[in-house]
N, C-alpha and C positions, 0 to 999 in steps of 0.2 A: 504494500500500500504506500502511496506517495505521501510525503510529508506535507502538512499544510503550509502554503506559501512557497513551496518549491516550484521551480520552473517547469512548465508544461510544454512538451513538444507535440505539435499537431501534425498528424500524417493523414492525408486525404481530405475529405470534406466533412463538415459538421452541418447537420440540419437544424435550422432555427426557424420556428414558426412556418415550416414548409419551404423556406428558402435555403439554398445551400450556400454556406459561407466557406470558401476554400481557405484553409490556413488562417482563419481569423480567431486569434486567441480570445478576444473580447467576447465573441459569440459563444465560444466554448465556456468561458467563465460564467456568462449569463445563463447558459443551459445548466451548468453545475449548480448555480445558485437557485434556479427554479426547482431543480431536483431536490436540493436540500430543504427548501421550503415545503415542497409536497410531502417529503418524508417526515418533517416536523409536524405537519398537520395530521398526517396519518397516525403518528405516535401519540399525539394529543387526543385524538379521537379514541384510540384503543385504551389509553389510560383512563379516559372518562367512562368508558363502558365497563371497565373492571374495577372502578373505584368503589370500595365498600360503602363509603358515605353516600355516593350517588345511588347505589343500588338500594340502600335503606330508604332514601328519599323517594325513589320511584315506587318501592313497595308500599310505603306509607300513603302515597298519593292514590295508588290503586285500591288499597283497603278503604280509604276515605270515600273514594268514588263509589265503591260497592255498598258501603254502609249507608250512603245517602239515598240509595234506591228505596222506594216505598215498599216493595215486596220483601226486601231484606229486613227492613225495620219491622214490618208486620210479623215476619217469621220470628225475629228475635223477641218481640213482645209475647208471642204465643209460647215460646219456649220458657220465657221468664215466668209467665202465669202458670205453666205446667209444673215447673220446679217449685214454685211457692206452694201450689196446691198439694203436691206430693209431700212436701215438708210438713205442711199442716196436718195432712192425713196421718203421716208417720208419728208425729208427736201426739196426736189425738189417740191413735191406737195404743201407743205405749202408756199413755196416761190411763186409759181404760183398763189395761191389763194389770196395772199396779194397784188398782183399787181393791 
């Protein structure tokens, strides 16, 4: 791998935006710089996708979106009523046995 800032020798033609620049070091440097910027954007995108904090935020948003749906709220309320009802029946049956 070449050292950063080292001299670059161009052999042949370099394509820049569809135009061929023969032996133009400036065009080669511009192409290298664009490639570096593209790679940096790709790495930033990948880092954002695998970020634990970002994944937690996305999951929290999905859960909040689901909980705000009326059918989910109705189901949660029905489950809550059932749990409270079963708890009351259980305490009542224990109280009756202990008499």
